[in-house]
C-alpha positions as CSV (number, residue, x, y, z in Angstrom):
1,M,61.8,-28.5,29.6
2,D,62.9,-24.9,29.0
3,D,60.9,-25.3,25.7
4,N,57.7,-26.3,27.2
5,V,58.0,-23.2,29.8
6,E,58.3,-20.9,27.0
7,M,55.3,-22.3,25.2
8,K,53.3,-22.1,28.4
9,D,54.1,-18.5,28.6
10,S,53.4,-18.0,25.1
11,N,50.0,-19.6,25.4
12,S,49.0,-17.7,28.7
13,F,50.1,-14.4,26.8
14,I,48.1,-15.2,23.8
15,Q,44.9,-16.4,25.4
16,P,43.7,-13.0,27.2
17,I,44.0,-11.3,23.8
18,H,42.1,-14.1,21.9
19,N,39.0,-13.8,24.4
20,Q,39.1,-10.1,24.7
21,K,35.8,-8.5,24.0
22,I,36.4,-5.4,22.0
23,K,33.5,-2.9,22.4
24,P,32.7,-1.2,19.1
25,S,33.4,2.6,19.1
26,K,30.3,4.7,18.4
27,E,32.7,7.0,16.4
28,N,33.0,4.3,14.0
29,L,29.2,3.8,13.3
30,P,27.4,5.4,10.4
31,F,25.3,8.3,11.1
32,I,22.1,6.4,10.8
33,E,23.2,4.3,14.1
34,K,25.5,6.8,15.6
35,Y,22.7,9.2,15.9
36,R,19.5,6.8,16.2
37,P,17.3,8.0,19.0
38,E,17.7,6.1,22.3
39,H,14.6,7.5,23.9
40,L,11.2,8.3,22.9
41,S,11.8,11.9,23.8
42,D,14.8,12.1,21.3
43,I,12.5,11.4,18.5
44,V,11.6,14.5,16.5
45,S,8.4,13.5,14.6
46,H,5.0,11.6,15.1
47,T,4.0,13.4,18.3
48,E,0.6,11.7,18.5
49,I,2.1,8.2,18.2
50,L,5.0,9.2,20.9
51,N,2.3,10.2,23.4
52,T,0.3,6.8,23.1
53,L,3.6,4.9,23.4
54,G,4.6,7.0,26.4
55,R,1.5,5.9,28.1
56,F,2.3,2.2,27.5
57,V,5.5,3.0,29.2
58,K,4.1,4.3,32.2
59,Q,1.8,1.4,32.5
60,K,4.7,-1.1,31.8
61,N,2.3,-2.8,29.4
62,I,1.8,-2.8,25.8
63,P,-0.6,-4.2,23.2
64,H,0.6,-6.2,20.1
65,L,1.8,-3.4,17.6
66,L,1.8,-2.9,14.1
67,F,4.2,0.0,12.7
68,H,3.6,0.5,9.1
69,G,4.7,3.4,6.6
70,P,7.5,4.4,4.3
71,A,11.1,3.7,4.8
72,G,13.3,6.0,7.1
73,T,10.4,7.6,9.3
74,G,11.4,5.9,12.7
75,K,9.4,2.7,13.0
76,T,12.5,0.7,14.2
77,S,13.7,3.5,16.3
78,C,10.3,3.9,18.1
79,I,9.9,0.3,19.0
80,F,13.6,0.2,20.3
81,A,13.3,3.3,22.2
82,L,10.1,1.9,23.7
83,A,11.8,-1.5,24.6
84,R,14.5,0.4,26.3
85,E,12.5,2.5,28.6
86,I,10.4,-0.6,29.6
87,Y,13.2,-3.0,30.2
88,G,16.1,-0.8,30.9
89,G,19.3,-3.0,31.1
90,E,17.5,-5.9,30.7
91,N,16.6,-5.3,27.3
92,K,18.6,-8.1,25.7
93,Y,17.1,-10.7,27.9
94,N,13.5,-10.1,27.4
95,V,13.4,-8.7,23.7
96,L,13.9,-11.1,20.5
97,E,14.6,-8.9,17.4
98,L,14.3,-10.5,14.0
99,N,14.5,-9.3,10.5
100,A,12.0,-11.1,8.6
101,S,13.3,-10.3,5.3
102,D,16.3,-12.8,6.4
103,E,14.2,-15.3,8.4
104,R,11.0,-15.2,6.7
105,G,9.8,-19.0,6.8
106,I,7.8,-21.1,9.0
107,E,10.9,-22.6,10.6
108,V,11.8,-19.3,12.2
109,V,8.3,-19.1,13.7
110,R,8.4,-22.8,15.0
111,E,12.0,-22.5,16.3
112,K,13.3,-19.1,17.4
113,I,9.9,-17.3,18.2
114,K,8.3,-20.3,19.7
115,E,11.1,-21.2,21.8
116,F,11.6,-17.4,23.0
117,C,7.9,-17.2,23.9
118,S,8.2,-20.6,25.8
119,S,11.0,-19.5,28.0
120,Q,10.5,-17.6,31.4
121,M,10.9,-14.1,31.9
122,I,14.7,-13.4,33.1
123,V,15.4,-10.9,36.1
124,Q,11.9,-9.5,36.3
125,K,8.3,-10.3,36.0
126,G,6.1,-9.0,33.3
127,I,5.8,-9.4,29.5
128,K,8.5,-10.3,26.9
129,L,8.6,-8.7,23.2
130,V,9.3,-9.9,19.9
131,I,10.0,-7.3,17.2
132,L,9.8,-8.5,13.6
133,D,11.2,-6.0,11.2
134,E,10.3,-6.2,7.7
135,A,7.3,-8.4,8.5
136,D,5.7,-7.9,5.2
137,M,8.5,-10.2,3.8
138,M,7.3,-13.2,5.4
139,T,5.4,-15.8,3.7
140,T,1.8,-16.2,4.0
141,V,2.2,-19.7,5.5
142,A,4.7,-18.3,8.1
143,Q,2.3,-15.4,9.0
144,M,-0.5,-18.0,9.7
145,A,2.0,-19.8,11.9
146,L,2.6,-16.6,13.6
147,R,-1.1,-15.9,14.3
148,R,-1.4,-19.1,16.1
149,V,1.7,-18.2,18.3
150,I,0.4,-14.8,19.1
151,E,-2.9,-16.2,20.3
152,K,-1.1,-18.8,22.4
153,F,1.3,-16.7,24.2
154,T,-0.5,-13.6,24.5
155,R,-0.5,-13.7,28.3
156,N,3.2,-13.2,28.7
157,V,4.3,-11.9,25.3
158,R,3.8,-8.9,23.1
159,F,4.4,-8.7,19.4
160,C,5.6,-5.7,17.2
161,L,5.5,-6.1,13.5
162,I,7.2,-3.4,11.2
163,C,6.5,-3.2,7.6
164,N,6.4,-0.9,4.9
165,Q,3.6,-2.5,2.8
166,V,0.9,-3.2,5.2
167,N,-1.3,-4.8,2.6
168,K,1.1,-7.8,2.7
169,I,0.2,-8.6,6.4
170,I,-2.7,-10.8,6.7
171,M,-6.0,-9.6,8.2
172,P,-6.0,-12.0,11.2
173,I,-2.6,-10.5,12.4
174,Q,-3.7,-7.0,11.6
175,S,-7.0,-7.3,13.6
176,R,-4.9,-8.3,16.6
177,C,-2.6,-5.6,16.7
178,M,-2.7,-1.7,17.5
179,R,-1.9,-0.1,14.0
180,F,0.4,3.1,13.9
181,R,1.1,4.6,10.4
182,F,4.5,6.5,10.4
183,A,4.0,9.3,7.7
184,P,7.3,10.7,5.9
185,L,9.0,13.5,8.2
186,K,7.9,17.0,7.5
187,P,10.8,19.3,6.0
188,E,11.2,21.5,9.4
189,Q,11.7,18.2,11.2
190,C,14.4,17.1,9.0
191,V,16.2,20.4,9.0
192,E,16.3,20.3,13.0
193,R,18.0,17.0,12.8
194,I,20.3,17.6,9.8
195,K,21.6,20.9,11.7
196,F,22.0,19.2,15.0
197,I,24.0,16.2,13.4
198,C,26.2,18.7,11.3
199,K,27.0,20.5,14.6
200,Q,28.1,17.4,16.3
201,E,30.3,16.3,13.3
202,K,31.5,20.0,12.6
203,I,29.9,20.0,9.0
204,E,29.6,23.1,7.3
205,I,26.5,23.4,5.4
206,D,24.0,25.9,4.1
207,D,20.3,26.1,3.9
208,E,20.1,25.5,0.1
209,T,22.0,22.3,0.5
210,I,19.7,21.1,3.4
211,N,16.7,21.9,1.3
212,V,18.1,19.8,-1.8
213,M,18.8,16.7,0.3
214,I,15.3,17.0,2.0
215,K,13.9,17.3,-1.4
216,I,15.8,14.2,-2.5
217,G,14.9,12.2,0.7
218,K,11.4,12.7,0.4
219,G,10.8,12.6,4.2
220,D,13.1,9.6,4.4
221,M,15.4,10.4,7.0
222,R,17.7,7.3,6.6
223,K,18.2,8.3,3.1
224,I,18.9,12.1,4.1
225,L,21.6,11.1,6.4
226,N,23.2,8.5,4.1
227,I,23.5,11.3,1.6
228,L,24.9,13.6,4.1
229,E,27.4,11.3,5.3
230,S,28.6,10.0,1.9
231,T,28.9,13.6,0.6
232,F,31.0,14.6,3.7
233,L,33.3,11.3,3.4
234,S,33.8,11.7,-0.3
235,S,34.6,15.2,-0.8
236,K,34.6,17.0,2.7
237,L,32.6,19.6,1.1
238,V,28.9,19.4,1.4
239,N,27.0,21.7,-1.0
240,V,24.6,21.6,-3.7
241,E,27.1,20.3,-6.4
242,T,28.3,17.8,-4.4
243,V,25.0,16.4,-3.5
244,Y,23.9,16.2,-7.0
245,E,27.2,14.6,-7.9
246,L,27.1,12.0,-5.2
247,T,23.4,11.0,-5.7
248,G,23.9,10.8,-9.7
249,L,20.6,13.0,-10.1
250,P,20.6,15.5,-12.9
251,N,21.0,19.1,-11.3
252,P,18.6,22.1,-12.0
253,K,21.1,23.5,-14.7
254,Q,21.2,20.0,-16.3
255,M,17.5,19.4,-16.1
256,N,16.9,23.0,-17.9
257,Y,19.2,22.0,-20.7
258,I,17.1,18.6,-21.1
259,I,13.8,20.5,-21.5
260,D,15.2,23.3,-23.5
261,F,16.8,21.0,-26.1
262,M,13.8,18.6,-26.3
263,F,11.7,21.6,-26.9
264,T,13.8,23.0,-29.8
265,E,14.7,20.1,-31.6
266,S,13.0,17.3,-33.7
267,Y,12.1,14.0,-32.5
268,E,15.0,12.2,-34.1
269,V,17.8,14.6,-33.0
270,A,16.3,15.0,-29.4
271,Y,15.9,11.2,-29.0
272,K,19.6,10.5,-30.2
273,T,21.3,13.4,-28.3
274,M,19.5,13.0,-25.1
275,N,19.8,9.2,-24.8
276,D,23.6,10.0,-25.4
277,Y,23.7,12.6,-22.7
278,R,21.9,10.3,-20.2
279,M,24.1,7.7,-20.6
280,N,27.4,9.8,-20.6
281,N,26.0,11.5,-17.5
282,G,24.9,8.2,-15.7
283,F,21.2,9.5,-15.1
284,A,18.6,6.9,-14.6
285,I,15.4,7.5,-16.7
286,N,13.2,7.2,-13.6
287,D,15.0,10.4,-12.1
288,I,14.5,12.3,-15.4
289,L,10.8,11.2,-15.3
290,L,10.1,12.2,-11.6
291,E,11.7,15.8,-12.1
292,L,10.0,16.4,-15.3
293,L,6.8,15.5,-13.7
294,D,7.2,18.0,-10.8
295,R,8.1,20.8,-13.4
296,V,4.9,19.9,-15.5
297,S,2.8,19.8,-12.5
298,Q,3.9,23.2,-11.2
299,S,3.8,24.8,-14.6
300,D,0.9,27.4,-15.2
301,K,1.4,26.7,-19.0
302,V,0.0,23.3,-18.9
303,S,-3.7,23.0,-18.7
304,E,-5.5,20.8,-16.6
305,E,-6.7,18.6,-19.3
306,M,-3.0,18.2,-20.7
307,L,-1.8,17.7,-17.1
308,I,-4.3,14.6,-16.5
309,K,-3.1,13.3,-20.0
310,L,0.6,13.5,-19.1
311,T,0.2,12.2,-15.7
312,K,-1.2,9.0,-17.1
313,I,1.6,8.6,-19.3
314,F,4.2,9.2,-16.7
315,C,2.5,6.5,-14.5
316,E,2.9,4.0,-17.4
317,L,6.4,4.9,-18.0
318,D,7.2,4.7,-14.2
319,H,5.7,1.1,-14.1
320,L,7.6,0.0,-17.0
321,V,10.8,1.4,-15.5
322,N,10.2,-0.7,-12.4
323,L,9.6,-3.8,-14.4
324,G,13.0,-3.3,-16.1
325,S,12.0,-2.4,-19.5
326,N,14.8,-1.1,-22.0
327,E,15.7,2.6,-21.2
328,K,16.2,3.2,-24.6
329,I,12.7,2.6,-25.5
330,L,11.5,4.6,-22.5
331,M,13.6,7.6,-23.5
332,G,11.7,7.4,-27.1
333,S,8.5,7.8,-24.9
334,L,9.9,10.5,-23.0
335,V,10.9,12.7,-26.0
336,G,7.3,12.0,-27.4
337,I,5.7,13.7,-24.2
338,F,7.5,16.9,-25.5
339,Q,6.3,16.4,-28.9
340,L,2.6,16.3,-27.4
341,L,3.6,19.4,-25.7
342,K,4.8,21.3,-28.7
343,E,1.4,20.2,-30.6
344,A,-0.8,21.7,-27.8
345,G,1.2,24.9,-28.3
346,I,3.4,24.7,-25.2
347,K,7.2,25.7,-26.0
348,S,8.5,25.8,-22.5
349,I,7.7,24.7,-18.9
């Protein structure tokens, strides 16, 4: 009997711990989630788009939306902030968010989306919102089914499709949505956000390092913040050297060495030495190509005719890299570019 009492007490002690809901601490979130804008007013870019979305908030009504543009430009943050301002605390009941890259088939449209659209609004009257992130990953069949769902439930449901490549969204869906293109963030907008986050996290950083991260990120705020956080966590010292080391990109001194060596040596020596140098340092051929293209295009020693010819070669090489071609062969083509420059009488860029 005593054993039973002890067992009962033991179970009663364990049960509350098992059922306890632990709220995730915001301190444990990565920077991209920890500092994701919660309101439209917190977003530092796309003023024209925000003004339009602000009018939707005042009207408590929105059209079907199609957000497209490069990654890390605020598409998902904008629609989440819009939903939060329209629905407030009832957001989780009246908003369905799906990542179409994981759930891209027709079954998702027929089951999850259609079931959500068919149910009644909870707590308040009005419209419900379906957010489909990475909608360009949906199959064509699924998009055709989605078009019919959009038509059928347009009285009480609005859809927001988010994608990087708008050409992969079928025209019948595009024509039913108000399209907004999110351009890459401007450097001054990135600087403002980086400095704010560094101040909150007590990270010491100089302007040169910020400019390097912005150059690498190319307007992708998500990429910039990931570089900032990764560098800070790995070394606690955020400067130009640690940023280049963490990203695996050739720094300016290394690029100068590569360029000077290819100009001064023969094809055979340059190819063997630079191929070993690239592999020993872990450089991707694509990163060298992009940096070299920037330098060639900015050089006043390269004629316009030669620049056009080289740009075509760079495009072909970049395409081959993305197809997964052998990097040793591509390195040979890259060394050949310098032979063309030397034949044109160009000895440096």
